[in-house]
Each structure stands twice: as C-alpha cells, then as structure tokens.
mmCIF file as Biopython writes it, N, C-alpha, C and O atoms, coordinates in Angstrom:
data_model
#
loop_
_atom_site.group_PDB
_atom_site.id
_atom_site.type_symbol
_atom_site.label_atom_id
_atom_site.label_alt_id
_atom_site.label_comp_id
_atom_site.label_asym_id
_atom_site.label_entity_id
_atom_site.label_seq_id
_atom_site.pdbx_PDB_ins_code
_atom_site.Cartn_x
_atom_site.Cartn_y
_atom_site.Cartn_z
_atom_site.occupancy
_atom_site.B_iso_or_equiv
_atom_site.auth_seq_id
_atom_site.auth_asym_id
_atom_site.pdbx_PDB_model_num
ATOM 1   N N  . MET A ? 1  ? 12.177  -0.396  -10.275 1.0 0.0 1  A 1 
ATOM 2   C CA . MET A ? 1  ? 11.260  0.607   -9.492  1.0 0.0 1  A 1 
ATOM 3   C C  . MET A ? 1  ? 10.226  -0.861  -10.797 1.0 0.0 1  A 1 
ATOM 4   O O  . MET A ? 1  ? 10.747  -1.229  -11.849 1.0 0.0 1  A 1 
ATOM 5   N N  . CYS A ? 2  ? 9.022   -1.316  -10.381 1.0 0.0 2  A 1 
ATOM 6   C CA . CYS A ? 2  ? 8.045   -1.294  -10.993 1.0 0.0 2  A 1 
ATOM 7   C C  . CYS A ? 2  ? 7.009   0.385   -11.929 1.0 0.0 2  A 1 
ATOM 8   O O  . CYS A ? 2  ? 7.433   1.541   -11.967 1.0 0.0 2  A 1 
ATOM 9   N N  . ASN A ? 3  ? 6.133   0.042   -12.319 1.0 0.0 3  A 1 
ATOM 10  C CA . ASN A ? 3  ? 5.915   1.576   -12.427 1.0 0.0 3  A 1 
ATOM 11  C C  . ASN A ? 3  ? 3.684   0.559   -12.719 1.0 0.0 3  A 1 
ATOM 12  O O  . ASN A ? 3  ? 3.073   -0.246  -13.421 1.0 0.0 3  A 1 
ATOM 13  N N  . GLY A ? 4  ? 3.564   1.274   -11.823 1.0 0.0 4  A 1 
ATOM 14  C CA . GLY A ? 4  ? 2.562   0.800   -11.649 1.0 0.0 4  A 1 
ATOM 15  C C  . GLY A ? 4  ? 1.776   1.077   -10.041 1.0 0.0 4  A 1 
ATOM 16  O O  . GLY A ? 4  ? 1.866   2.303   -9.976  1.0 0.0 4  A 1 
ATOM 17  N N  . THR A ? 5  ? 1.209   0.717   -8.992  1.0 0.0 5  A 1 
ATOM 18  C CA . THR A ? 5  ? 0.868   0.870   -7.739  1.0 0.0 5  A 1 
ATOM 19  C C  . THR A ? 5  ? 1.926   0.587   -7.307  1.0 0.0 5  A 1 
ATOM 20  O O  . THR A ? 5  ? 2.810   -0.134  -7.770  1.0 0.0 5  A 1 
ATOM 21  N N  . HIS A ? 6  ? 1.803   1.738   -5.457  1.0 0.0 6  A 1 
ATOM 22  C CA . HIS A ? 6  ? 2.765   1.338   -4.472  1.0 0.0 6  A 1 
ATOM 23  C C  . HIS A ? 6  ? 2.382   0.019   -4.499  1.0 0.0 6  A 1 
ATOM 24  O O  . HIS A ? 6  ? 3.200   -0.817  -4.881  1.0 0.0 6  A 1 
ATOM 25  N N  . GLU A ? 7  ? 0.803   -0.454  -4.014  1.0 0.0 7  A 1 
ATOM 26  C CA . GLU A ? 7  ? 0.594   -2.063  -3.753  1.0 0.0 7  A 1 
ATOM 27  C C  . GLU A ? 7  ? 1.468   -2.623  -4.624  1.0 0.0 7  A 1 
ATOM 28  O O  . GLU A ? 7  ? 2.612   -2.480  -4.192  1.0 0.0 7  A 1 
ATOM 29  N N  . ARG A ? 8  ? 1.424   -3.441  -6.100  1.0 0.0 8  A 1 
ATOM 30  C CA . ARG A ? 8  ? 2.449   -3.555  -7.117  1.0 0.0 8  A 1 
ATOM 31  C C  . ARG A ? 8  ? 3.770   -3.967  -6.592  1.0 0.0 8  A 1 
ATOM 32  O O  . ARG A ? 8  ? 4.274   -5.051  -6.297  1.0 0.0 8  A 1 
ATOM 33  N N  . HIS A ? 9  ? 4.344   -2.142  -6.569  1.0 0.0 9  A 1 
ATOM 34  C CA . HIS A ? 9  ? 5.949   -2.532  -6.035  1.0 0.0 9  A 1 
ATOM 35  C C  . HIS A ? 9  ? 6.157   -2.751  -4.604  1.0 0.0 9  A 1 
ATOM 36  O O  . HIS A ? 9  ? 7.266   -3.123  -4.221  1.0 0.0 9  A 1 
ATOM 37  N N  . MET A ? 10 ? 4.865   -2.490  -3.482  1.0 0.0 10 A 1 
ATOM 38  C CA . MET A ? 10 ? 5.150   -3.707  -2.560  1.0 0.0 10 A 1 
ATOM 39  C C  . MET A ? 10 ? 5.911   -5.162  -3.042  1.0 0.0 10 A 1 
ATOM 40  O O  . MET A ? 10 ? 7.080   -5.545  -3.071  1.0 0.0 10 A 1 
ATOM 41  N N  . MET A ? 11 ? 4.694   -5.707  -3.373  1.0 0.0 11 A 1 
ATOM 42  C CA . MET A ? 11 ? 4.833   -7.173  -3.058  1.0 0.0 11 A 1 
ATOM 43  C C  . MET A ? 11 ? 5.832   -7.309  -4.592  1.0 0.0 11 A 1 
ATOM 44  O O  . MET A ? 11 ? 6.568   -8.296  -4.614  1.0 0.0 11 A 1 
ATOM 45  N N  . TYR A ? 12 ? 5.881   -6.286  -5.958  1.0 0.0 12 A 1 
ATOM 46  C CA . TYR A ? 12 ? 6.917   -6.711  -6.274  1.0 0.0 12 A 1 
ATOM 47  C C  . TYR A ? 12 ? 8.428   -6.865  -4.857  1.0 0.0 12 A 1 
ATOM 48  O O  . TYR A ? 12 ? 9.150   -7.860  -4.790  1.0 0.0 12 A 1 
ATOM 49  N N  . ARG A ? 13 ? 8.494   -6.236  -4.374  1.0 0.0 13 A 1 
ATOM 50  C CA . ARG A ? 13 ? 10.002  -6.218  -3.574  1.0 0.0 13 A 1 
ATOM 51  C C  . ARG A ? 13 ? 9.890   -7.326  -2.455  1.0 0.0 13 A 1 
ATOM 52  O O  . ARG A ? 13 ? 10.909  -7.975  -2.218  1.0 0.0 13 A 1 
ATOM 53  N N  . MET A ? 14 ? 8.710   -7.602  -1.730  1.0 0.0 14 A 1 
ATOM 54  C CA . MET A ? 14 ? 8.773   -8.455  -1.405  1.0 0.0 14 A 1 
ATOM 55  C C  . MET A ? 14 ? 8.989   -10.074 -1.748  1.0 0.0 14 A 1 
ATOM 56  O O  . MET A ? 14 ? 9.713   -10.946 -1.268  1.0 0.0 14 A 1 
ATOM 57  N N  . HIS A ? 15 ? 8.134   -10.045 -2.670  1.0 0.0 15 A 1 
ATOM 58  C CA . HIS A ? 15 ? 8.747   -11.283 -4.047  1.0 0.0 15 A 1 
ATOM 59  C C  . HIS A ? 15 ? 9.420   -11.613 -5.160  1.0 0.0 15 A 1 
ATOM 60  O O  . HIS A ? 15 ? 9.446   -12.566 -5.938  1.0 0.0 15 A 1 
ATOM 61  N N  . CYS A ? 16 ? 10.187  -10.132 -4.978  1.0 0.0 16 A 1 
ATOM 62  C CA . CYS A ? 16 ? 11.142  -10.957 -6.062  1.0 0.0 16 A 1 
ATOM 63  C C  . CYS A ? 16 ? 12.715  -9.878  -5.555  1.0 0.0 16 A 1 
ATOM 64  O O  . CYS A ? 16 ? 13.403  -9.399  -6.456  1.0 0.0 16 A 1 
ATOM 65  N N  . GLY A ? 17 ? 13.002  -9.688  -4.386  1.0 0.0 17 A 1 
ATOM 66  C CA . GLY A ? 17 ? 13.517  -8.702  -4.341  1.0 0.0 17 A 1 
ATOM 67  C C  . GLY A ? 17 ? 14.849  -10.292 -3.005  1.0 0.0 17 A 1 
ATOM 68  O O  . GLY A ? 17 ? 14.821  -11.512 -2.850  1.0 0.0 17 A 1 
ATOM 69  N N  . ARG A ? 18 ? 15.507  -9.405  -2.589  1.0 0.0 18 A 1 
ATOM 70  C CA . ARG A ? 18 ? 15.833  -10.369 -0.999  1.0 0.0 18 A 1 
ATOM 71  C C  . ARG A ? 18 ? 14.643  -11.009 -0.212  1.0 0.0 18 A 1 
ATOM 72  O O  . ARG A ? 18 ? 13.604  -10.511 0.220   1.0 0.0 18 A 1 
ATOM 73  N N  . GLN A ? 19 ? 15.185  -12.386 -0.168  1.0 0.0 19 A 1 
ATOM 74  C CA . GLN A ? 19 ? 14.618  -13.112 0.044   1.0 0.0 19 A 1 
ATOM 75  C C  . GLN A ? 19 ? 14.355  -13.130 2.206   1.0 0.0 19 A 1 
ATOM 76  O O  . GLN A ? 19 ? 13.470  -13.429 3.008   1.0 0.0 19 A 1 
ATOM 77  N N  . PHE A ? 20 ? 15.423  -12.734 2.218   1.0 0.0 20 A 1 
ATOM 78  C CA . PHE A ? 20 ? 15.661  -12.430 4.145   1.0 0.0 20 A 1 
ATOM 79  C C  . PHE A ? 20 ? 15.650  -11.154 4.700   1.0 0.0 20 A 1 
ATOM 80  O O  . PHE A ? 20 ? 16.524  -10.816 3.900   1.0 0.0 20 A 1 
ATOM 81  N N  . TYR A ? 21 ? 15.541  -10.569 5.067   1.0 0.0 21 A 1 
ATOM 82  C CA . TYR A ? 21 ? 15.404  -8.786  5.462   1.0 0.0 21 A 1 
ATOM 83  C C  . TYR A ? 21 ? 15.049  -9.017  7.548   1.0 0.0 21 A 1 
ATOM 84  O O  . TYR A ? 21 ? 14.246  -9.612  8.267   1.0 0.0 21 A 1 
ATOM 85  N N  . THR A ? 22 ? 16.278  -8.083  7.704   1.0 0.0 22 A 1 
ATOM 86  C CA . THR A ? 22 ? 16.657  -7.754  9.279   1.0 0.0 22 A 1 
ATOM 87  C C  . THR A ? 22 ? 14.931  -7.634  9.812   1.0 0.0 22 A 1 
ATOM 88  O O  . THR A ? 22 ? 13.947  -7.658  9.073   1.0 0.0 22 A 1 
ATOM 89  N N  . LYS A ? 23 ? 14.954  -7.502  11.322  1.0 0.0 23 A 1 
ATOM 90  C CA . LYS A ? 23 ? 13.562  -6.955  12.147  1.0 0.0 23 A 1 
ATOM 91  C C  . LYS A ? 23 ? 13.354  -5.262  11.967  1.0 0.0 23 A 1 
ATOM 92  O O  . LYS A ? 23 ? 12.486  -4.429  12.230  1.0 0.0 23 A 1 
ATOM 93  N N  . GLU A ? 24 ? 14.469  -5.292  11.460  1.0 0.0 24 A 1 
ATOM 94  C CA . GLU A ? 24 ? 14.446  -3.305  11.372  1.0 0.0 24 A 1 
ATOM 95  C C  . GLU A ? 24 ? 12.961  -3.248  9.595   1.0 0.0 24 A 1 
ATOM 96  O O  . GLU A ? 24 ? 11.954  -2.768  9.074   1.0 0.0 24 A 1 
ATOM 97  N N  . GLU A ? 25 ? 14.092  -4.192  9.554   1.0 0.0 25 A 1 
ATOM 98  C CA . GLU A ? 25 ? 13.406  -3.416  7.915   1.0 0.0 25 A 1 
ATOM 99  C C  . GLU A ? 25 ? 12.093  -4.189  7.264   1.0 0.0 25 A 1 
ATOM 100 O O  . GLU A ? 25 ? 11.619  -3.921  6.160   1.0 0.0 25 A 1 
ATOM 101 N N  . LYS A ? 26 ? 11.545  -5.322  8.284   1.0 0.0 26 A 1 
ATOM 102 C CA . LYS A ? 26 ? 10.253  -6.171  7.772   1.0 0.0 26 A 1 
ATOM 103 C C  . LYS A ? 26 ? 9.220   -4.944  8.281   1.0 0.0 26 A 1 
ATOM 104 O O  . LYS A ? 26 ? 8.270   -4.540  7.611   1.0 0.0 26 A 1 
ATOM 105 N N  . ILE A ? 27 ? 9.659   -4.363  9.791   1.0 0.0 27 A 1 
ATOM 106 C CA . ILE A ? 27 ? 8.679   -3.817  10.749  1.0 0.0 27 A 1 
ATOM 107 C C  . ILE A ? 27 ? 9.023   -2.484  10.020  1.0 0.0 27 A 1 
ATOM 108 O O  . ILE A ? 27 ? 8.285   -1.625  10.503  1.0 0.0 27 A 1 
ATOM 109 N N  . GLU A ? 28 ? 10.128  -1.741  8.705   1.0 0.0 28 A 1 
ATOM 110 C CA . GLU A ? 28 ? 9.660   -0.593  8.577   1.0 0.0 28 A 1 
ATOM 111 C C  . GLU A ? 28 ? 8.824   -0.497  6.672   1.0 0.0 28 A 1 
ATOM 112 O O  . GLU A ? 28 ? 8.409   0.381   5.915   1.0 0.0 28 A 1 
ATOM 113 N N  . ARG A ? 29 ? 8.946   -1.728  6.677   1.0 0.0 29 A 1 
ATOM 114 C CA . ARG A ? 29 ? 7.799   -2.270  5.477   1.0 0.0 29 A 1 
ATOM 115 C C  . ARG A ? 29 ? 6.102   -2.855  5.988   1.0 0.0 29 A 1 
ATOM 116 O O  . ARG A ? 29 ? 5.262   -3.586  5.465   1.0 0.0 29 A 1 
ATOM 117 N N  . LEU A ? 30 ? 6.134   -2.572  6.457   1.0 0.0 30 A 1 
ATOM 118 C CA . LEU A ? 30 ? 4.947   -3.330  7.575   1.0 0.0 30 A 1 
ATOM 119 C C  . LEU A ? 30 ? 4.508   -1.626  6.979   1.0 0.0 30 A 1 
ATOM 120 O O  . LEU A ? 30 ? 3.650   -1.396  6.127   1.0 0.0 30 A 1 
ATOM 121 N N  . GLU A ? 31 ? 5.156   -0.834  7.526   1.0 0.0 31 A 1 
ATOM 122 C CA . GLU A ? 31 ? 4.471   0.915   8.026   1.0 0.0 31 A 1 
ATOM 123 C C  . GLU A ? 31 ? 4.310   1.331   6.704   1.0 0.0 31 A 1 
ATOM 124 O O  . GLU A ? 31 ? 3.377   2.093   6.451   1.0 0.0 31 A 1 
ATOM 125 N N  . GLU A ? 32 ? 5.020   0.981   5.867   1.0 0.0 32 A 1 
ATOM 126 C CA . GLU A ? 32 ? 4.916   1.687   4.674   1.0 0.0 32 A 1 
ATOM 127 C C  . GLU A ? 32 ? 3.183   0.862   4.771   1.0 0.0 32 A 1 
ATOM 128 O O  . GLU A ? 32 ? 2.159   1.336   5.262   1.0 0.0 32 A 1 
ATOM 129 N N  . TYR A ? 33 ? 3.362   -0.312  4.194   1.0 0.0 33 A 1 
ATOM 130 C CA . TYR A ? 33 ? 2.557   -0.306  4.212   1.0 0.0 33 A 1 
ATOM 131 C C  . TYR A ? 33 ? 0.975   -0.525  4.558   1.0 0.0 33 A 1 
ATOM 132 O O  . TYR A ? 33 ? -0.083  -0.626  3.937   1.0 0.0 33 A 1 
ATOM 133 N N  . LYS A ? 34 ? 1.338   -0.536  5.639   1.0 0.0 34 A 1 
ATOM 134 C CA . LYS A ? 34 ? -0.110  0.597   7.060   1.0 0.0 34 A 1 
ATOM 135 C C  . LYS A ? 34 ? -0.471  1.818   6.162   1.0 0.0 34 A 1 
ATOM 136 O O  . LYS A ? 34 ? -1.421  2.343   5.582   1.0 0.0 34 A 1 
ATOM 137 N N  . LYS A ? 35 ? 0.339   1.901   6.307   1.0 0.0 35 A 1 
ATOM 138 C CA . LYS A ? 35 ? 0.003   4.122   5.847   1.0 0.0 35 A 1 
ATOM 139 C C  . LYS A ? 35 ? -0.382  4.028   4.475   1.0 0.0 35 A 1 
ATOM 140 O O  . LYS A ? 35 ? -1.237  4.873   4.210   1.0 0.0 35 A 1 
ATOM 141 N N  . TRP A ? 36 ? 0.106   2.928   2.991   1.0 0.0 36 A 1 
ATOM 142 C CA . TRP A ? 36 ? -0.886  2.770   1.890   1.0 0.0 36 A 1 
ATOM 143 C C  . TRP A ? 36 ? -1.749  2.484   1.904   1.0 0.0 36 A 1 
ATOM 144 O O  . TRP A ? 36 ? -2.442  2.919   0.984   1.0 0.0 36 A 1 
ATOM 145 N N  . LEU A ? 37 ? -2.456  1.503   2.962   1.0 0.0 37 A 1 
ATOM 146 C CA . LEU A ? 37 ? -3.757  0.816   3.723   1.0 0.0 37 A 1 
ATOM 147 C C  . LEU A ? 37 ? -4.292  2.637   3.937   1.0 0.0 37 A 1 
ATOM 148 O O  . LEU A ? 37 ? -5.181  2.981   3.158   1.0 0.0 37 A 1 
ATOM 149 N N  . GLU A ? 38 ? -4.117  3.007   4.275   1.0 0.0 38 A 1 
ATOM 150 C CA . GLU A ? 38 ? -4.640  3.655   5.360   1.0 0.0 38 A 1 
ATOM 151 C C  . GLU A ? 38 ? -5.314  5.082   4.522   1.0 0.0 38 A 1 
ATOM 152 O O  . GLU A ? 38 ? -6.426  5.609   4.576   1.0 0.0 38 A 1 
ATOM 153 N N  . GLN A ? 39 ? -4.218  5.362   3.840   1.0 0.0 39 A 1 
ATOM 154 C CA . GLN A ? 39 ? -4.465  6.481   2.355   1.0 0.0 39 A 1 
ATOM 155 C C  . GLN A ? 39 ? -5.805  5.858   1.353   1.0 0.0 39 A 1 
ATOM 156 O O  . GLN A ? 39 ? -6.658  6.724   1.152   1.0 0.0 39 A 1 
ATOM 157 N N  . GLU A ? 40 ? -6.113  4.452   0.686   1.0 0.0 40 A 1 
ATOM 158 C CA . GLU A ? 40 ? -5.523  3.883   0.146   1.0 0.0 40 A 1 
ATOM 159 C C  . GLU A ? 40 ? -7.141  3.746   0.490   1.0 0.0 40 A 1 
ATOM 160 O O  . GLU A ? 40 ? -7.969  3.996   -0.386  1.0 0.0 40 A 1 
ATOM 161 N N  . THR A ? 41 ? -7.688  3.178   2.329   1.0 0.0 41 A 1 
ATOM 162 C CA . THR A ? 41 ? -9.467  3.680   2.474   1.0 0.0 41 A 1 
ATOM 163 C C  . THR A ? 41 ? -10.014 5.018   2.668   1.0 0.0 41 A 1 
ATOM 164 O O  . THR A ? 41 ? -11.138 5.304   2.254   1.0 0.0 41 A 1 
ATOM 165 N N  . LYS A ? 42 ? -9.367  5.738   3.197   1.0 0.0 42 A 1 
ATOM 166 C CA . LYS A ? 42 ? -9.622  7.186   2.882   1.0 0.0 42 A 1 
ATOM 167 C C  . LYS A ? 42 ? -10.596 7.575   1.478   1.0 0.0 42 A 1 
ATOM 168 O O  . LYS A ? 42 ? -11.667 8.130   1.232   1.0 0.0 42 A 1 
ATOM 169 N N  . GLY A ? 43 ? -9.204  6.734   0.576   1.0 0.0 43 A 1 
ATOM 170 C CA . GLY A ? 43 ? -9.615  6.957   -0.642  1.0 0.0 43 A 1 
ATOM 171 C C  . GLY A ? 43 ? -11.161 6.143   -1.396  1.0 0.0 43 A 1 
ATOM 172 O O  . GLY A ? 43 ? -11.855 6.548   -2.329  1.0 0.0 43 A 1 
ATOM 173 N N  . VAL A ? 44 ? -11.236 5.469   -0.942  1.0 0.0 44 A 1 
ATOM 174 C CA . VAL A ? 44 ? -12.174 4.365   -0.854  1.0 0.0 44 A 1 
ATOM 175 C C  . VAL A ? 44 ? -13.486 4.718   -0.295  1.0 0.0 44 A 1 
ATOM 176 O O  . VAL A ? 44 ? -14.502 4.114   -0.637  1.0 0.0 44 A 1 
ATOM 177 N N  . GLU A ? 45 ? -13.494 5.922   0.768   1.0 0.0 45 A 1 
ATOM 178 C CA . GLU A ? 45 ? -14.328 6.548   1.570   1.0 0.0 45 A 1 
ATOM 179 C C  . GLU A ? 45 ? -15.152 7.935   1.163   1.0 0.0 45 A 1 
ATOM 180 O O  . GLU A ? 45 ? -16.217 8.495   1.427   1.0 0.0 45 A 1 
ATOM 181 N N  . GLU A ? 46 ? -13.698 8.165   0.164   1.0 0.0 46 A 1 
ATOM 182 C CA . GLU A ? 46 ? -14.429 9.924   0.155   1.0 0.0 46 A 1 
ATOM 183 C C  . GLU A ? 46 ? -15.611 9.103   -1.451  1.0 0.0 46 A 1 
ATOM 184 O O  . GLU A ? 46 ? -16.819 9.109   -1.688  1.0 0.0 46 A 1 
ATOM 185 N N  . THR A ? 47 ? -14.899 8.765   -1.864  1.0 0.0 47 A 1 
ATOM 186 C CA . THR A ? 47 ? -15.647 7.613   -3.556  1.0 0.0 47 A 1 
ATOM 187 C C  . THR A ? 47 ? -16.900 7.679   -3.149  1.0 0.0 47 A 1 
ATOM 188 O O  . THR A ? 47 ? -17.801 8.301   -3.713  1.0 0.0 47 A 1 
ATOM 189 N N  . ILE A ? 48 ? -17.033 6.632   -1.530  1.0 0.0 48 A 1 
ATOM 190 C CA . ILE A ? 48 ? -18.049 6.106   -1.987  1.0 0.0 48 A 1 
ATOM 191 C C  . ILE A ? 48 ? -19.905 8.301   -1.543  1.0 0.0 48 A 1 
ATOM 192 O O  . ILE A ? 48 ? -21.015 8.759   -1.813  1.0 0.0 48 A 1 
ATOM 193 N N  . LYS A ? 49 ? -18.399 8.528   -0.645  1.0 0.0 49 A 1 
ATOM 194 C CA . LYS A ? 49 ? -19.195 10.128  0.124   1.0 0.0 49 A 1 
ATOM 195 C C  . LYS A ? 49 ? -19.612 10.464  -1.262  1.0 0.0 49 A 1 
ATOM 196 O O  . LYS A ? 49 ? -20.790 10.731  -1.498  1.0 0.0 49 A 1 
ATOM 197 N N  . GLU A ? 50 ? -18.642 10.464  -2.253  1.0 0.0 50 A 1 
ATOM 198 C CA . GLU A ? 50 ? -19.321 10.963  -3.582  1.0 0.0 50 A 1 
ATOM 199 C C  . GLU A ? 50 ? -20.669 10.538  -4.444  1.0 0.0 50 A 1 
ATOM 200 O O  . GLU A ? 50 ? -21.584 11.124  -5.022  1.0 0.0 50 A 1 
ATOM 201 N N  . LEU A ? 51 ? -20.313 9.367   -4.225  1.0 0.0 51 A 1 
ATOM 202 C CA . LEU A ? 51 ? -21.194 8.635   -5.295  1.0 0.0 51 A 1 
ATOM 203 C C  . LEU A ? 51 ? -22.535 9.217   -4.606  1.0 0.0 51 A 1 
ATOM 204 O O  . LEU A ? 51 ? -23.342 9.964   -5.159  1.0 0.0 51 A 1 
ATOM 205 N N  . LYS A ? 52 ? -22.605 8.754   -3.370  1.0 0.0 52 A 1 
ATOM 206 C CA . LYS A ? 52 ? -23.828 8.883   -2.739  1.0 0.0 52 A 1 
ATOM 207 C C  . LYS A ? 52 ? -24.409 10.680  -2.407  1.0 0.0 52 A 1 
ATOM 208 O O  . LYS A ? 52 ? -25.445 11.285  -2.135  1.0 0.0 52 A 1 
ATOM 209 N N  . LYS A ? 53 ? -23.483 10.845  -2.563  1.0 0.0 53 A 1 
ATOM 210 C CA . LYS A ? 53 ? -24.342 12.917  -3.503  1.0 0.0 53 A 1 
ATOM 211 C C  . LYS A ? 53 ? -24.697 13.174  -4.913  1.0 0.0 53 A 1 
ATOM 212 O O  . LYS A ? 53 ? -25.367 13.952  -5.592  1.0 0.0 53 A 1 
ATOM 213 N N  . ALA A ? 54 ? -23.900 12.113  -5.031  1.0 0.0 54 A 1 
ATOM 214 C CA . ALA A ? 54 ? -24.400 11.822  -6.583  1.0 0.0 54 A 1 
ATOM 215 C C  . ALA A ? 54 ? -26.170 11.664  -7.181  1.0 0.0 54 A 1 
ATOM 216 O O  . ALA A ? 54 ? -26.939 12.095  -8.041  1.0 0.0 54 A 1 
ATOM 217 N N  . SER A ? 55 ? -26.086 10.664  -5.942  1.0 0.0 55 A 1 
ATOM 218 C CA . SER A ? 55 ? -27.366 9.423   -6.271  1.0 0.0 55 A 1 
ATOM 219 C C  . SER A ? 55 ? -28.927 10.068  -6.274  1.0 0.0 55 A 1 
ATOM 220 O O  . SER A ? 55 ? -29.896 9.339   -6.484  1.0 0.0 55 A 1 
#
C-alpha cells in the first residue's frame, strides 16, 4: 500500500496492480472512487464556506 492520499492509492492499484479485473471488481473500485470523490467534494465545500466567513 502506498503512503499518501486515497486517490494516489487508487491510481497505484489501477495502474501498477493486476491488468484484468472482473466486472464486479470494476464496479467495486468505481463505487469506492465515487465515495472518495463525494467526501473530497464535501471537504472542499466546507473549506470554501470557512474562507468566505473569514473574509
């Protein structure tokens, strides 16, 4: 497992791991990535709100 963000870990797994995945594995990976993106988006939105309050 690499040290760093989940995104880098996902990219490592997708590019340096196995080359062929089952349909179920692809769906699982995409769902994990979607969840990560949603969490990242929430964090960005919270940061924007905090910065606007500080202005």
